[in-house]
C-alpha positions in Angstrom: 90.6 29.3 -41.3 88.7 26.1 -42.9 85.1 25.9 -43.8 84.7 23.1 -41.2 86.6 25.4 -38.2 83.7 28.3 -39.0 81.0 25.7 -38.9 82.0 24.5 -35.7 83.0 28.1 -34.3 79.4 29.0 -35.1 78.1 26.2 -33.6 79.7 26.1 -30.5 79.2 30.0 -30.0 75.7 29.0 -30.3 75.5 26.8 -27.3 77.3 29.4 -25.7 74.9 31.8 -26.1 71.8 29.2 -24.9 73.9 27.7 -21.7 71.3 26.3 -20.0 69.4 24.7 -23.3 72.5 23.5 -25.3 74.9 22.3 -22.9 74.6 18.7 -23.9 74.8 19.6 -27.5 77.9 21.6 -26.8 79.6 18.6 -25.4 78.7 16.8 -28.2 80.0 19.0 -30.5 83.2 19.4 -28.2 83.6 15.5 -28.8 83.5 15.4 -32.3 86.0 18.4 -32.6 88.3 16.6 -30.2 87.7 13.4 -32.6 89.1 15.7 -35.7 92.1 17.4 -33.4 90.7 20.7 -34.0 90.5 21.4 -30.2 94.2 21.7 -30.0 95.4 22.9 -33.4 92.7 25.7 -34.0 92.9 28.3 -32.0 89.6 29.9 -32.9 87.9 26.6 -32.0 89.4 26.0 -29.1 88.7 29.8 -27.5 84.9 29.0 -28.8 85.1 26.1 -26.8 86.5 27.8 -24.1 84.0 30.0 -24.3 81.0 27.8 -24.1 82.2 26.5 -20.8 82.9 29.2 -18.9 79.4 30.7 -19.9 78.1 27.3 -18.6 79.5 27.8 -15.4 82.1 24.9 -16.4 85.3 27.0 -15.9 87.5 23.8 -15.1 86.7 22.4 -18.1 87.3 25.7 -19.8 90.9 25.4 -18.3 91.2 21.9 -19.6 90.9 23.1 -23.3 92.7 25.8 -22.5 95.8 23.9 -21.4 95.6 21.4 -24.2 95.8 24.3 -26.9 99.0 24.5 -28.6 98.4 28.0 -30.1 97.1 30.7 -27.9 96.5 34.6 -28.4 95.4 37.8 -26.8 91.8 36.4 -27.3 92.1 32.9 -25.8 93.9 34.7 -22.7 91.1 37.1 -22.5 88.5 34.4 -22.5 90.1 32.2 -20.0 91.0 35.3 -17.4 87.1 36.4 -18.4 86.0 33.0 -17.8 87.9 32.8 -13.9 87.0 36.1 -13.2 83.1 35.6 -13.5 83.6 32.3 -11.7 85.1 34.1 -8.7 
């Protein structure tokens, strides 16, 4: 994983830890990640975005991120399932 992806993953995870205060910052980071194409190509960054949106109670957006991901692994699937379960 590149240094840039590590940075984005840590920032996105930080936003997920404080969803009520960091929702706008998380959306800003998401926009930049999309501009770079990392949302689709990097499973770690995509999964971090899904987790952030799920914790912010925006499961629909988390599902959109999941659907756009080119590569999915067991962590991304479990994150999506957990997000839907918590919302339900």
